[in-house]
C-alpha positions in Angstrom: -5.5 1.7 21.1 -6.0 0.1 24.5 -8.5 -1.0 27.1 -7.2 0.1 30.5 -9.4 -2.4 32.3 -8.6 -4.1 35.6 -10.6 -6.7 37.4 -12.2 -6.0 40.8 -9.7 -8.3 42.5 -6.8 -6.0 41.5 -8.0 -2.8 43.3 -5.6 -3.3 46.2 -2.7 -3.8 43.7 -3.6 -0.7 41.8 -3.9 1.5 45.0 -0.3 0.5 46.0 1.2 1.3 42.6 4.2 3.5 42.8 6.1 5.3 40.0 9.9 5.5 39.8 10.7 9.2 40.1 14.5 9.0 39.5 15.4 11.7 37.0 17.1 9.5 34.4 14.1 7.0 34.5 11.6 9.9 34.0 13.7 11.3 31.1 13.9 7.9 29.4 10.2 7.2 29.8 9.2 10.6 28.6 11.5 10.3 25.5 10.0 6.9 24.6 6.4 8.1 25.1 7.1 11.3 23.1 8.5 9.3 20.2 5.6 6.9 20.1 3.0 9.7 20.3 4.7 11.8 17.6 5.1 8.8 15.2 1.4 7.9 15.7 0.3 11.5 15.1 2.5 12.2 12.1 2.1 8.8 10.4 -1.7 8.8 10.6 -2.0 12.4 9.4 0.1 11.3 6.4 -2.3 8.4 5.7 -5.3 10.7 5.9 -3.7 13.4 3.7 -2.4 10.8 1.2 -5.9 9.4 0.6 -7.6 12.8 0.6 -5.2 14.6 -1.7 -4.2 11.9 -4.1 -6.9 10.7 -6.4 -5.2 7.3 -7.1 -5.7 6.4 -3.5 -9.4 7.2 -3.3 -10.7 3.7 -3.6 -13.4 2.3 -1.4 -11.1 0.2 0.8 -9.1 3.2 1.6 -12.1 4.9 3.1 -11.9 2.3 5.8 -8.2 2.8 6.0 -8.7 6.6 6.6 -11.3 5.9 9.3 -8.8 3.5 11.0 -6.1 6.1 10.7 -8.4 8.7 12.4 -9.0 6.2 15.2 -5.2 5.8 15.7 -4.8 9.6 15.5 -7.4 10.1 18.2 -5.6 7.5 20.4 -2.4 9.5 20.0 -4.1 12.8 20.8 -6.6 11.9 23.6 -5.4 8.7 25.2 -1.6 8.3 25.1 -0.7 11.7 26.6 -2.9 11.2 29.7 -1.6 7.7 30.2 1.9 9.1 29.9 1.2 11.7 32.5 0.1 9.0 35.0 3.3 7.0 34.2 5.5 10.0 34.8 3.8 11.5 37.8 2.1 8.6 39.5 -1.2 10.3 39.8 -4.2 11.6 37.8 -3.9 15.4 37.2 -7.2 16.2 35.4 -10.0 15.8 37.8 -12.7 13.2 38.5 -15.2 14.2 35.7 -12.6 13.9 32.9 -11.5 10.5 34.3 -14.7 8.8 33.0 -14.3 10.6 29.7 -10.8 9.4 29.3 -11.6 5.8 30.1 -14.6 6.0 27.7 -12.4 7.2 24.9 -9.9 4.5 25.7 -12.4 1.7 25.4 -14.2 3.4 22.4 -11.0 3.7 20.3 -9.8 0.2 21.2 -13.1 -1.3 20.0 -13.2 0.9 16.9 -9.7 -0.1 15.8 -10.4 -3.9 15.8 -13.8 -3.5 14.2 -12.3 -1.4 11.4 -9.8 -4.3 10.8 -12.8 -6.7 10.7 -14.5 -4.5 8.1 -11.4 -4.4 6.0 -11.0 -8.1 6.3 -14.6 -8.6 5.0 -13.9 -6.1 2.2 -10.8 -8.1 1.1 -12.7 -11.4 1.5 -15.4 -10.3 -0.9 -12.8 -8.9 -3.3 -10.9 -12.2 -3.4 -13.7 -14.8 -3.2 -16.3 -12.9 -5.3 -14.3 -10.6 -7.6 -17.1 -10.1 -10.2 -19.8 -9.4 -7.6 -17.5 -7.1 -5.6 -18.5 -3.8 -7.3 -22.2 -4.5 -6.6 -21.8 -5.7 -3.0 -19.2 -3.3 -1.7 -20.5 0.2 -2.7 -19.7 3.6 -1.2 -23.0 3.5 0.7 -22.1 0.1 2.2 -18.6 1.3 3.2 -20.1 4.3 5.0 -22.7 2.0 6.7 -19.8 -0.1 8.0 -18.0 3.0 9.3 -21.1 4.3 11.0 -21.8 0.9 12.5 -18.3 0.6 13.9 -18.4 4.0 15.6 -21.9 3.6 16.9 -21.2 0.2 18.5 -17.9 1.5 19.9 -19.7 4.5 21.5 -22.4 2.3 23.0 -20.0 -0.2 24.6 -17.9 2.6 26.1 -19.6 5.8 27.0 -23.0 4.4 28.0 -22.0 1.8 30.6 -19.2 3.9 32.0 -21.2 7.1 32.5 -24.2 5.2 33.8 -21.9 3.4 36.3 -22.8 -0.1 35.0 -19.2 -1.1 34.4 -18.0 -1.2 37.9 -18.9 -2.0 41.5 -20.5 0.3 44.0 -17.4 0.1 46.2 -15.2 1.3 43.4 -17.5 4.2 42.4 -17.5 5.4 46.0 -13.7 5.1 46.2 -13.3 7.3 43.1 -15.3 10.1 44.7 -12.8 10.3 47.6 -9.7 9.8 45.5 -9.8 12.3 42.7 -6.0 12.0 42.2 -6.5 8.5 40.9 -8.1 7.3 37.7 -8.3 3.5 37.8 -10.8 1.7 35.6 -11.9 -1.2 37.8 -14.6 -3.3 36.1 -17.0 -5.9 37.4 -16.8 -9.3 35.9 -19.8 -9.0 33.7 -18.6 -5.9 32.0 -15.1 -7.3 31.8 -16.3 -10.4 30.0 -18.5 -8.5 27.6 -16.1 -5.7 26.8 -13.0 -7.9 26.3 -15.0 -10.3 24.2 -16.5 -7.6 22.0 -13.3 -5.5 21.8 -10.8 -8.2 21.2 -11.5 -12.0 21.4 -14.6 -12.3 19.1 -13.3 -9.8 16.4 -9.9 -11.5 16.5 -11.3 -14.9 15.9 -13.5 -13.6 13.1 -10.4 -11.9 11.4 -8.3 -15.0 11.7 -10.9 -17.3 10.2 -11.7 -14.7 7.5 -8.1 -14.3 6.6 -7.5 -18.1 6.6 -10.3 -18.3 4.0 -8.7 -15.5 2.0 -5.4 -17.2 2.1 -6.8 -20.5 0.8 -8.8 -18.9 -2.0 -5.8 -16.7 -3.0 -3.5 -19.6 -3.2 -5.9 -21.4 -5.5 -6.3 -18.4 -7.6 -2.5 -17.9 -7.8 -2.3 -21.3 -9.5 -4.9 -20.2 -12.0 -3.1 -16.9 -12.6 0.1 -18.8 -13.4 -1.7 -21.1 -15.7 -3.5 -18.3 -17.4 -0.3 -16.3 -17.9 1.5 -19.3 -19.4 -1.4 -20.0 -21.8 -1.6 -16.3 -22.8 2.1 -16.0 -23.5 2.1 -19.3 -25.4 -0.9 -18.4 -27.6 -0.4 -14.6 -28.2 2.9 -13.7 -26.8 1.2 -11.0 -24.7 1.3 -10.3 -21.1 -1.2 -11.2 -18.4 -4.9 -10.3 -19.1 -6.4 -7.3 -17.2 -8.6 -9.5 -15.0 -5.5 -11.5 -13.9 -3.7 -8.3 -13.1 -6.6 -7.2 -11.0 -6.6 -10.5 -9.1 -2.8 -10.1 -8.5 -3.4 -6.7 -7.1 -6.1 -8.0 -4.8 -3.7 -10.6 -3.5 -1.1 -8.0 -2.7 -3.8 -6.0 -0.9 -4.8 -9.1 1.1 -1.1 -9.7 2.0 -0.9 -6.2 3.4 -4.0 -6.8 5.4 -2.5 -9.9 6.8 0.6 -8.0 8.0 -1.6 -5.3 9.6 -3.8 -7.9 11.4 -0.6 -9.7 12.5 0.8 -6.5 13.9 -2.4 -5.7 15.8 -2.6 -9.1 17.3 1.1 -9.1 18.2 0.7 -5.7 20.0 -2.5 -6.5 21.9 -2.5 -10.2 22.5 0.0 -10.0 25.5 -2.2 -7.3 27.1 -5.4 -9.3 26.8 -3.8 -12.5 27.9 -2.7 -10.7 31.0 -6.0 -9.0 31.5 -8.0 -12.3 31.1 -5.7 -14.2 33.3 -5.8 -11.7 36.2 -9.6 -11.5 35.8 -9.9 -15.2 36.3 -7.4 -15.8 39.1 -7.3 -12.4 40.8 -4.9 -12.0 43.7 -3.5 -15.5 43.1 -1.7 -14.1 40.0 0.6 -11.3 41.2 2.6 -9.2 38.7 5.0 -6.3 38.9 3.7 -2.8 38.1 6.1 -2.3 35.3 4.5 -5.2 33.4 1.3 -3.3 33.2 3.0 -0.2 31.7 5.0 -2.3 29.2 1.9 -4.1 28.0 -0.1 -0.9 27.7 2.6 0.8 25.6 3.3 -2.2 23.4 -0.4 -1.9 22.5 -0.1 1.8 22.0 2.7 1.2 19.5 0.2 -0.3 17.2 -1.2 3.1 16.5 2.2 4.1 15.0 2.8 0.9 13.1 0.1 0.9 10.5 1.5 3.9 8.5 4.9 2.2 8.5 3.3 -1.0 7.2 1.6 1.0 4.4 4.9 2.6 3.5 6.7 -0.7 3.2 4.0 -2.8 1.7 2.0 -0.5 -0.6 3.7 1.2 -3.5 1.1 4.0 -3.9 1.1 4.9 -0.3 4.9 5.0 -0.3 5.0 7.4 -3.2 2.3 9.6 -1.7 4.2 9.7 1.6 7.4 10.6 -0.1 5.7 13.3 -2.2 4.0 14.9 0.9 7.1 14.8 3.1 9.7 15.9 0.5 7.9 18.0 -2.1 5.0 19.5 -0.1 6.2 19.9 3.5 10.0 20.2 2.9 10.2 22.0 -0.4 6.8 23.8 -0.2 5.6 22.9 -3.6 2.0 22.5 -4.7 0.9 19.0 -4.0 -1.3 18.5 -7.1 1.1 19.7 -9.7 4.1 17.8 -8.4 2.4 14.5 -7.7 0.7 14.5 -11.1 4.1 15.1 -12.7 5.3 11.8 -11.3 3.1 10.1 -13.9 4.9 11.7 -16.8 8.5 12.0 -15.7 8.9 8.3 -15.3 10.5 8.5 -11.8 7.4 7.4 -9.9 5.1 5.5 -12.2 1.5 5.4 -10.9 -0.5 2.3 -10.9 -4.1 2.4 -12.2 -5.6 1.6 -8.8 -4.4 1.3 -5.3 -5.9 -1.0 -2.7 -5.0 -1.3 1.0 
């Protein structure tokens, strides 16, 4: 998930970019790129299969998770390999027409990723702050409206201005026609400001404030849960009531969301700080070429991180991944029979419901 956008002031820097062609450097870079791409492809396919094939994971929040995983999968299939080819060869190998398509996909998927996280944050916010109204407010129809809105806005901010030529300057558009071996994405300042704000800064601010509110409410509810549990044990000797268990589960889901949001910001904040800084100061802020590559691929790593976060933080996803990898893909067993048997053999007890 990236925005390969460079300000107009950086055209000369981009044109002078060279790639280290020493064999050992190429091998190391190719190995790193391949690992990141394969992890992103494999991990996000696992997320999609886990939700589609395992009924316990088919809850509304996970529809957004699947859409986010599809976004990361598309990044790994249609963005990363072409960026890797530029890093390895130092030139664009796929012709001028596809250059605009690739840049459009790049911007589209970046915007879609962060907007998905915003939608998931809103979903968790309602679940935590309005638990009794949640089933009426967050319905299957509303979730699909969110997904359609995310993809529609992402397509509008990427394909339309890029293919209409609104994103750049006349000088750069003419330069591209005479240099088909290059695929820079040089934007004018208006598009740079709008795209970076819509794709990162505004959604990031919304997510931070939303999650801060979730944290404050969750901490207050945690005290109520402890008090309720103590009273219940004292009066009846029983365990926590069902409503308290549900709130506990929502808090765990919110914690997972916080980790995912933190990972996204950690991966992409360095890139957007560099991008914004170079847009403001232009040639007065020089930087080495290798810095650009590092920042881009740190951002790309985020597409491979989310499945790992699910595996470590969510018990149901972890069980589903293990089942798919070991029993289905490795041993060739039928997925439905073996996964359902986990509920009866006691080795992998299933929870009643799984959230993000």
